[in-house]
PDB file of N, CA, C and O in Angstrom:
ATOM      1  N   MET A   1       6.538  21.325  14.697  1.00  0.00           N
ATOM      2  CA  MET A   1       5.252  20.645  14.727  1.00  0.00           C
ATOM      3  C   MET A   1       4.499  21.133  15.932  1.00  0.00           C
ATOM      4  O   MET A   1       5.059  21.345  17.007  1.00  0.00           O
ATOM      5  N   THR A   2       3.210  21.307  15.724  1.00  0.00           N
ATOM      6  CA  THR A   2       2.366  21.776  16.824  1.00  0.00           C
ATOM      7  C   THR A   2       1.900  20.611  17.658  1.00  0.00           C
ATOM      8  O   THR A   2       2.027  19.465  17.228  1.00  0.00           O
ATOM      9  N   PRO A   3       1.358  20.863  18.848  1.00  0.00           N
ATOM     10  CA  PRO A   3       0.924  19.766  19.702  1.00  0.00           C
ATOM     11  C   PRO A   3      -0.107  18.851  19.073  1.00  0.00           C
ATOM     12  O   PRO A   3      -0.187  17.673  19.420  1.00  0.00           O
ATOM     13  N   ASP A   4      -0.918  19.395  18.128  1.00  0.00           N
ATOM     14  CA  ASP A   4      -1.942  18.555  17.482  1.00  0.00           C
ATOM     15  C   ASP A   4      -1.417  17.838  16.240  1.00  0.00           C
ATOM     16  O   ASP A   4      -2.208  17.310  15.459  1.00  0.00           O
ATOM     17  N   GLY A   5      -0.060  17.808  16.037  1.00  0.00           N
ATOM     18  CA  GLY A   5       0.470  17.065  14.948  1.00  0.00           C
ATOM     19  C   GLY A   5       0.532  17.812  13.584  1.00  0.00           C
ATOM     20  O   GLY A   5       0.832  17.204  12.557  1.00  0.00           O
ATOM     21  N   GLN A   6       0.260  19.070  13.592  1.00  0.00           N
ATOM     22  CA  GLN A   6       0.314  19.829  12.348  1.00  0.00           C
ATOM     23  C   GLN A   6       1.714  20.385  12.140  1.00  0.00           C
ATOM     24  O   GLN A   6       2.442  20.664  13.092  1.00  0.00           O
ATOM     25  N   GLU A   7       2.068  20.537  10.876  1.00  0.00           N
ATOM     26  CA  GLU A   7       3.355  21.151  10.478  1.00  0.00           C
ATOM     27  C   GLU A   7       3.056  22.586  10.029  1.00  0.00           C
ATOM     28  O   GLU A   7       2.113  22.844   9.280  1.00  0.00           O
ATOM     29  N   ALA A   8       3.884  23.497  10.509  1.00  0.00           N
ATOM     30  CA  ALA A   8       3.754  24.891  10.062  1.00  0.00           C
ATOM     31  C   ALA A   8       4.327  24.999   8.665  1.00  0.00           C
ATOM     32  O   ALA A   8       5.354  24.393   8.358  1.00  0.00           O
ATOM     33  N   CYS A   9       3.659  25.775   7.813  1.00  0.00           N
ATOM     34  CA  CYS A   9       4.169  25.976   6.456  1.00  0.00           C
ATOM     35  C   CYS A   9       4.058  27.437   6.084  1.00  0.00           C
ATOM     36  O   CYS A   9       3.275  28.178   6.678  1.00  0.00           O
ATOM     37  N   ASP A  10       4.851  27.861   5.087  1.00  0.00           N
ATOM     38  CA  ASP A  10       4.840  29.232   4.641  1.00  0.00           C
ATOM     39  C   ASP A  10       3.807  29.376   3.521  1.00  0.00           C
ATOM     40  O   ASP A  10       3.196  30.431   3.351  1.00  0.00           O
ATOM     41  N   LEU A  11       3.629  28.304   2.772  1.00  0.00           N
ATOM     42  CA  LEU A  11       2.776  28.353   1.594  1.00  0.00           C
ATOM     43  C   LEU A  11       2.083  27.026   1.410  1.00  0.00           C
ATOM     44  O   LEU A  11       2.712  25.973   1.514  1.00  0.00           O
ATOM     45  N   LEU A  12       0.754  27.067   1.129  1.00  0.00           N
ATOM     46  CA  LEU A  12       0.039  25.848   0.807  1.00  0.00           C
ATOM     47  C   LEU A  12      -0.649  26.053  -0.543  1.00  0.00           C
ATOM     48  O   LEU A  12      -1.529  26.901  -0.691  1.00  0.00           O
ATOM     49  N   ILE A  13      -0.227  25.259  -1.511  1.00  0.00           N
ATOM     50  CA  ILE A  13      -0.746  25.369  -2.878  1.00  0.00           C
ATOM     51  C   ILE A  13      -1.732  24.244  -3.091  1.00  0.00           C
ATOM     52  O   ILE A  13      -1.379  23.070  -2.987  1.00  0.00           O
ATOM     53  N   GLU A  14      -2.991  24.608  -3.395  1.00  0.00           N
ATOM     54  CA  GLU A  14      -3.970  23.595  -3.721  1.00  0.00           C
ATOM     55  C   GLU A  14      -4.148  23.549  -5.218  1.00  0.00           C
ATOM     56  O   GLU A  14      -4.268  24.584  -5.872  1.00  0.00           O
ATOM     57  N   ALA A  15      -4.166  22.337  -5.763  1.00  0.00           N
ATOM     58  CA  ALA A  15      -4.246  22.208  -7.224  1.00  0.00           C
ATOM     59  C   ALA A  15      -5.217  21.110  -7.620  1.00  0.00           C
ATOM     60  O   ALA A  15      -5.461  20.167  -6.868  1.00  0.00           O
ATOM     61  N   GLY A  16      -5.751  21.250  -8.787  1.00  0.00           N
ATOM     62  CA  GLY A  16      -6.586  20.184  -9.359  1.00  0.00           C
ATOM     63  C   GLY A  16      -5.784  18.981  -9.648  1.00  0.00           C
ATOM     64  O   GLY A  16      -6.243  17.857  -9.452  1.00  0.00           O
ATOM     65  N   PHE A  17      -4.506  19.200 -10.145  1.00  0.00           N
ATOM     66  CA  PHE A  17      -3.631  18.134 -10.506  1.00  0.00           C
ATOM     67  C   PHE A  17      -2.209  18.503 -10.048  1.00  0.00           C
ATOM     68  O   PHE A  17      -1.761  19.636 -10.225  1.00  0.00           O
ATOM     69  N   VAL A  18      -1.515  17.526  -9.461  1.00  0.00           N
ATOM     70  CA  VAL A  18      -0.096  17.636  -9.098  1.00  0.00           C
ATOM     71  C   VAL A  18       0.598  16.498  -9.761  1.00  0.00           C
ATOM     72  O   VAL A  18       0.157  15.353  -9.659  1.00  0.00           O
ATOM     73  N   ILE A  19       1.686  16.786 -10.447  1.00  0.00           N
ATOM     74  CA  ILE A  19       2.449  15.711 -11.157  1.00  0.00           C
ATOM     75  C   ILE A  19       3.793  15.693 -10.498  1.00  0.00           C
ATOM     76  O   ILE A  19       4.618  16.559 -10.787  1.00  0.00           O
ATOM     77  N   PRO A  20       4.065  14.721  -9.598  1.00  0.00           N
ATOM     78  CA  PRO A  20       5.340  14.638  -8.944  1.00  0.00           C
ATOM     79  C   PRO A  20       6.412  14.042  -9.853  1.00  0.00           C
ATOM     80  O   PRO A  20       6.105  13.362 -10.833  1.00  0.00           O
ATOM     81  N   VAL A  21       7.679  14.307  -9.514  1.00  0.00           N
ATOM     82  CA  VAL A  21       8.839  13.751 -10.243  1.00  0.00           C
ATOM     83  C   VAL A  21       8.867  12.255  -9.998  1.00  0.00           C
ATOM     84  O   VAL A  21       9.062  11.483 -10.938  1.00  0.00           O
ATOM     85  N   GLU A  22       8.673  11.821  -8.747  1.00  0.00           N
ATOM     86  CA  GLU A  22       8.635  10.439  -8.361  1.00  0.00           C
ATOM     87  C   GLU A  22       7.382  10.125  -7.644  1.00  0.00           C
ATOM     88  O   GLU A  22       6.982  10.936  -6.809  1.00  0.00           O
ATOM     89  N   PRO A  23       6.711   9.034  -7.873  1.00  0.00           N
ATOM     90  CA  PRO A  23       6.997   8.046  -8.878  1.00  0.00           C
ATOM     91  C   PRO A  23       6.611   8.538 -10.281  1.00  0.00           C
ATOM     92  O   PRO A  23       5.673   9.320 -10.435  1.00  0.00           O
ATOM     93  N   HIS A  24       7.313   8.092 -11.256  1.00  0.00           N
ATOM     94  CA  HIS A  24       7.130   8.484 -12.650  1.00  0.00           C
ATOM     95  C   HIS A  24       5.722   8.058 -13.146  1.00  0.00           C
ATOM     96  O   HIS A  24       5.256   6.948 -12.888  1.00  0.00           O
ATOM     97  N   GLY A  25       5.070   9.001 -13.872  1.00  0.00           N
ATOM     98  CA  GLY A  25       3.793   8.660 -14.480  1.00  0.00           C
ATOM     99  C   GLY A  25       2.568   8.809 -13.593  1.00  0.00           C
ATOM    100  O   GLY A  25       1.459   8.462 -13.998  1.00  0.00           O
ATOM    101  N   VAL A  26       2.766   9.330 -12.370  1.00  0.00           N
ATOM    102  CA  VAL A  26       1.627   9.486 -11.460  1.00  0.00           C
ATOM    103  C   VAL A  26       1.065  10.874 -11.573  1.00  0.00           C
ATOM    104  O   VAL A  26       1.815  11.847 -11.652  1.00  0.00           O
ATOM    105  N   VAL A  27      -0.252  10.981 -11.583  1.00  0.00           N
ATOM    106  CA  VAL A  27      -0.948  12.247 -11.549  1.00  0.00           C
ATOM    107  C   VAL A  27      -1.852  12.274 -10.297  1.00  0.00           C
ATOM    108  O   VAL A  27      -2.749  11.439 -10.181  1.00  0.00           O
ATOM    109  N   LEU A  28      -1.642  13.175  -9.402  1.00  0.00           N
ATOM    110  CA  LEU A  28      -2.418  13.245  -8.172  1.00  0.00           C
ATOM    111  C   LEU A  28      -3.528  14.307  -8.360  1.00  0.00           C
ATOM    112  O   LEU A  28      -3.242  15.472  -8.637  1.00  0.00           O
ATOM    113  N   GLU A  29      -4.758  13.894  -8.210  1.00  0.00           N
ATOM    114  CA  GLU A  29      -5.877  14.780  -8.392  1.00  0.00           C
ATOM    115  C   GLU A  29      -6.332  15.364  -7.084  1.00  0.00           C
ATOM    116  O   GLU A  29      -6.411  14.649  -6.086  1.00  0.00           O
ATOM    117  N   HIS A  30      -6.635  16.654  -7.061  1.00  0.00           N
ATOM    118  CA  HIS A  30      -7.108  17.388  -5.867  1.00  0.00           C
ATOM    119  C   HIS A  30      -6.147  17.198  -4.710  1.00  0.00           C
ATOM    120  O   HIS A  30      -6.506  16.672  -3.656  1.00  0.00           O
ATOM    121  N   HIS A  31      -4.921  17.635  -4.930  1.00  0.00           N
ATOM    122  CA  HIS A  31      -3.848  17.605  -3.864  1.00  0.00           C
ATOM    123  C   HIS A  31      -3.361  18.983  -3.548  1.00  0.00           C
ATOM    124  O   HIS A  31      -3.610  19.939  -4.283  1.00  0.00           O
ATOM    125  N   ALA A  32      -2.642  19.078  -2.410  1.00  0.00           N
ATOM    126  CA  ALA A  32      -2.031  20.294  -1.973  1.00  0.00           C
ATOM    127  C   ALA A  32      -0.559  20.046  -1.765  1.00  0.00           C
ATOM    128  O   ALA A  32      -0.138  18.942  -1.419  1.00  0.00           O
ATOM    129  N   VAL A  33       0.229  21.106  -1.983  1.00  0.00           N
ATOM    130  CA  VAL A  33       1.714  21.032  -1.779  1.00  0.00           C
ATOM    131  C   VAL A  33       1.997  22.045  -0.653  1.00  0.00           C
ATOM    132  O   VAL A  33       1.646  23.219  -0.771  1.00  0.00           O
ATOM    133  N   ALA A  34       2.618  21.592   0.411  1.00  0.00           N
ATOM    134  CA  ALA A  34       2.973  22.421   1.540  1.00  0.00           C
ATOM    135  C   ALA A  34       4.471  22.769   1.432  1.00  0.00           C
ATOM    136  O   ALA A  34       5.305  21.882   1.244  1.00  0.00           O
ATOM    137  N   VAL A  35       4.808  24.081   1.553  1.00  0.00           N
ATOM    138  CA  VAL A  35       6.151  24.538   1.414  1.00  0.00           C
ATOM    139  C   VAL A  35       6.584  25.326   2.671  1.00  0.00           C
ATOM    140  O   VAL A  35       5.838  26.160   3.185  1.00  0.00           O
ATOM    141  N   ARG A  36       7.789  25.041   3.138  1.00  0.00           N
ATOM    142  CA  ARG A  36       8.332  25.764   4.288  1.00  0.00           C
ATOM    143  C   ARG A  36       9.823  26.077   3.968  1.00  0.00           C
ATOM    144  O   ARG A  36      10.581  25.180   3.599  1.00  0.00           O
ATOM    145  N   ASP A  37      10.215  27.327   4.112  1.00  0.00           N
ATOM    146  CA  ASP A  37      11.560  27.755   3.842  1.00  0.00           C
ATOM    147  C   ASP A  37      12.052  27.387   2.481  1.00  0.00           C
ATOM    148  O   ASP A  37      13.228  27.076   2.294  1.00  0.00           O
ATOM    149  N   GLY A  38      11.124  27.423   1.490  1.00  0.00           N
ATOM    150  CA  GLY A  38      11.477  27.130   0.095  1.00  0.00           C
ATOM    151  C   GLY A  38      11.602  25.664  -0.223  1.00  0.00           C
ATOM    152  O   GLY A  38      12.044  25.314  -1.318  1.00  0.00           O
ATOM    153  N   VAL A  39      11.225  24.785   0.701  1.00  0.00           N
ATOM    154  CA  VAL A  39      11.339  23.351   0.490  1.00  0.00           C
ATOM    155  C   VAL A  39       9.952  22.729   0.622  1.00  0.00           C
ATOM    156  O   VAL A  39       9.190  23.070   1.527  1.00  0.00           O
ATOM    157  N   ILE A  40       9.631  21.802  -0.304  1.00  0.00           N
ATOM    158  CA  ILE A  40       8.351  21.080  -0.215  1.00  0.00           C
ATOM    159  C   ILE A  40       8.477  20.111   0.963  1.00  0.00           C
ATOM    160  O   ILE A  40       9.375  19.271   1.012  1.00  0.00           O
ATOM    161  N   ILE A  41       7.539  20.260   1.918  1.00  0.00           N
ATOM    162  CA  ILE A  41       7.556  19.387   3.090  1.00  0.00           C
ATOM    163  C   ILE A  41       6.481  18.312   3.020  1.00  0.00           C
ATOM    164  O   ILE A  41       6.545  17.319   3.745  1.00  0.00           O
ATOM    165  N   ALA A  42       5.491  18.505   2.147  1.00  0.00           N
ATOM    166  CA  ALA A  42       4.410  17.534   2.031  1.00  0.00           C
ATOM    167  C   ALA A  42       3.608  17.709   0.756  1.00  0.00           C
ATOM    168  O   ALA A  42       3.442  18.814   0.239  1.00  0.00           O
ATOM    169  N   VAL A  43       3.116  16.577   0.270  1.00  0.00           N
ATOM    170  CA  VAL A  43       2.126  16.563  -0.797  1.00  0.00           C
ATOM    171  C   VAL A  43       0.995  15.665  -0.281  1.00  0.00           C
ATOM    172  O   VAL A  43       1.207  14.493   0.030  1.00  0.00           O
ATOM    173  N   LEU A  44      -0.208  16.239  -0.197  1.00  0.00           N
ATOM    174  CA  LEU A  44      -1.286  15.492   0.441  1.00  0.00           C
ATOM    175  C   LEU A  44      -2.617  15.855  -0.207  1.00  0.00           C
ATOM    176  O   LEU A  44      -2.780  16.925  -0.794  1.00  0.00           O
ATOM    177  N   PRO A  45      -3.585  14.905  -0.078  1.00  0.00           N
ATOM    178  CA  PRO A  45      -4.928  15.185  -0.601  1.00  0.00           C
ATOM    179  C   PRO A  45      -5.516  16.425   0.072  1.00  0.00           C
ATOM    180  O   PRO A  45      -5.367  16.609   1.280  1.00  0.00           O
ATOM    181  N   ILE A  46      -6.181  17.271  -0.708  1.00  0.00           N
ATOM    182  CA  ILE A  46      -6.806  18.467  -0.131  1.00  0.00           C
ATOM    183  C   ILE A  46      -7.770  18.054   0.970  1.00  0.00           C
ATOM    184  O   ILE A  46      -7.850  18.722   2.000  1.00  0.00           O
ATOM    185  N   ALA A  47      -8.493  16.978   0.771  1.00  0.00           N
ATOM    186  CA  ALA A  47      -9.517  16.538   1.766  1.00  0.00           C
ATOM    187  C   ALA A  47      -8.923  16.187   3.128  1.00  0.00           C
ATOM    188  O   ALA A  47      -9.632  16.203   4.134  1.00  0.00           O
ATOM    189  N   GLU A  48      -7.557  15.854   3.172  1.00  0.00           N
ATOM    190  CA  GLU A  48      -6.924  15.492   4.398  1.00  0.00           C
ATOM    191  C   GLU A  48      -6.320  16.630   5.190  1.00  0.00           C
ATOM    192  O   GLU A  48      -5.968  16.459   6.357  1.00  0.00           O
ATOM    193  N   ARG A  49      -6.202  17.756   4.586  1.00  0.00           N
ATOM    194  CA  ARG A  49      -5.560  18.851   5.275  1.00  0.00           C
ATOM    195  C   ARG A  49      -6.582  19.725   5.999  1.00  0.00           C
ATOM    196  O   ARG A  49      -7.727  19.859   5.569  1.00  0.00           O
ATOM    197  N   ALA A  50      -6.138  20.313   7.106  1.00  0.00           N
ATOM    198  CA  ALA A  50      -7.052  21.193   7.842  1.00  0.00           C
ATOM    199  C   ALA A  50      -6.987  22.583   7.180  1.00  0.00           C
ATOM    200  O   ALA A  50      -6.142  22.815   6.316  1.00  0.00           O
ATOM    201  N   ARG A  51      -7.837  23.464   7.566  1.00  0.00           N
ATOM    202  CA  ARG A  51      -7.735  24.842   7.033  1.00  0.00           C
ATOM    203  C   ARG A  51      -6.350  25.348   7.308  1.00  0.00           C
ATOM    204  O   ARG A  51      -5.819  25.153   8.401  1.00  0.00           O
ATOM    205  N   ALA A  52      -5.749  26.005   6.320  1.00  0.00           N
ATOM    206  CA  ALA A  52      -4.364  26.358   6.445  1.00  0.00           C
ATOM    207  C   ALA A  52      -4.119  27.770   5.872  1.00  0.00           C
ATOM    208  O   ALA A  52      -4.857  28.261   5.018  1.00  0.00           O
ATOM    209  N   SER A  53      -3.105  28.358   6.359  1.00  0.00           N
ATOM    210  CA  SER A  53      -2.607  29.612   5.803  1.00  0.00           C
ATOM    211  C   SER A  53      -1.147  29.699   6.169  1.00  0.00           C
ATOM    212  O   SER A  53      -0.620  28.849   6.887  1.00  0.00           O
ATOM    213  N   ALA A  54      -0.496  30.735   5.670  1.00  0.00           N
ATOM    214  CA  ALA A  54       0.951  30.861   5.981  1.00  0.00           C
ATOM    215  C   ALA A  54       1.128  31.106   7.481  1.00  0.00           C
ATOM    216  O   ALA A  54       0.163  31.365   8.200  1.00  0.00           O
ATOM    217  N   ARG A  55       2.379  31.021   7.938  1.00  0.00           N
ATOM    218  CA  ARG A  55       2.629  31.265   9.337  1.00  0.00           C
ATOM    219  C   ARG A  55       1.960  32.506   9.870  1.00  0.00           C
ATOM    220  O   ARG A  55       1.765  33.444   9.096  1.00  0.00           O
ATOM    221  N   PRO A  56       1.601  32.581  11.109  1.00  0.00           N
ATOM    222  CA  PRO A  56       1.944  31.679  12.170  1.00  0.00           C
ATOM    223  C   PRO A  56       0.940  30.529  12.357  1.00  0.00           C
ATOM    224  O   PRO A  56       1.139  29.659  13.205  1.00  0.00           O
ATOM    225  N   LYS A  57      -0.134  30.532  11.559  1.00  0.00           N
ATOM    226  CA  LYS A  57      -1.121  29.457  11.693  1.00  0.00           C
ATOM    227  C   LYS A  57      -0.550  28.180  11.038  1.00  0.00           C
ATOM    228  O   LYS A  57       0.076  28.263   9.981  1.00  0.00           O
ATOM    229  N   PRO A  58      -0.755  27.028  11.642  1.00  0.00           N
ATOM    230  CA  PRO A  58      -0.226  25.758  11.096  1.00  0.00           C
ATOM    231  C   PRO A  58      -1.102  25.214   9.958  1.00  0.00           C
ATOM    232  O   PRO A  58      -2.291  25.520   9.872  1.00  0.00           O
ATOM    233  N   CYS A  59      -0.505  24.424   9.112  1.00  0.00           N
ATOM    234  CA  CYS A  59      -1.277  23.679   8.127  1.00  0.00           C
ATOM    235  C   CYS A  59      -1.015  22.184   8.345  1.00  0.00           C
ATOM    236  O   CYS A  59       0.076  21.791   8.757  1.00  0.00           O
ATOM    237  N   ARG A  60      -1.980  21.397   8.077  1.00  0.00           N
ATOM    238  CA  ARG A  60      -1.835  19.951   8.287  1.00  0.00           C
ATOM    239  C   ARG A  60      -0.982  19.415   7.179  1.00  0.00           C
ATOM    240  O   ARG A  60      -1.345  19.513   6.007  1.00  0.00           O
ATOM    241  N   ALA A  61       0.144  18.850   7.528  1.00  0.00           N
ATOM    242  CA  ALA A  61       1.051  18.294   6.511  1.00  0.00           C
ATOM    243  C   ALA A  61       1.860  17.164   7.083  1.00  0.00           C
ATOM    244  O   ALA A  61       2.315  17.226   8.224  1.00  0.00           O
ATOM    245  N   ARG A  62       2.036  16.147   6.304  1.00  0.00           N
ATOM    246  CA  ARG A  62       2.960  15.073   6.692  1.00  0.00           C
ATOM    247  C   ARG A  62       4.251  15.322   6.023  1.00  0.00           C
ATOM    248  O   ARG A  62       4.268  15.900   4.936  1.00  0.00           O
ATOM    249  N   MET A  63       5.356  14.917   6.613  1.00  0.00           N
ATOM    250  CA  MET A  63       6.645  15.179   6.028  1.00  0.00           C
ATOM    251  C   MET A  63       6.766  14.379   4.714  1.00  0.00           C
ATOM    252  O   MET A  63       6.385  13.211   4.628  1.00  0.00           O
ATOM    253  N   ALA A  64       7.318  15.070   3.695  1.00  0.00           N
ATOM    254  CA  ALA A  64       7.537  14.397   2.411  1.00  0.00           C
ATOM    255  C   ALA A  64       8.537  13.279   2.575  1.00  0.00           C
ATOM    256  O   ALA A  64       9.428  13.378   3.419  1.00  0.00           O
ATOM    257  N   ARG A  65       8.424  12.238   1.815  1.00  0.00           N
ATOM    258  CA  ARG A  65       9.374  11.135   1.894  1.00  0.00           C
ATOM    259  C   ARG A  65      10.268  11.138   0.743  1.00  0.00           C
ATOM    260  O   ARG A  65      11.141  10.277   0.636  1.00  0.00           O
TER     261      ARG A  65
END
C-alpha cells in the first residue's frame, strides 16, 4: 500500500458490467476489477478509483472481502 492509501495492482479491468459470484444475482454496473499476482484484490466503482495502470504506478483499490 502506498502512503496515500492506494493498492498497487498489475491489472485494472474496467467493465460496463461485472457479475460477481457472491452475492448471487448481483450485477455491478460501471465497475473495475483490480488484480495483483493473479488474485482479485478489489472490485470497485470506476468513479471511485484514481487513474491507474500496471506497476509501478498504484491504482486505487480496497481489499476484496
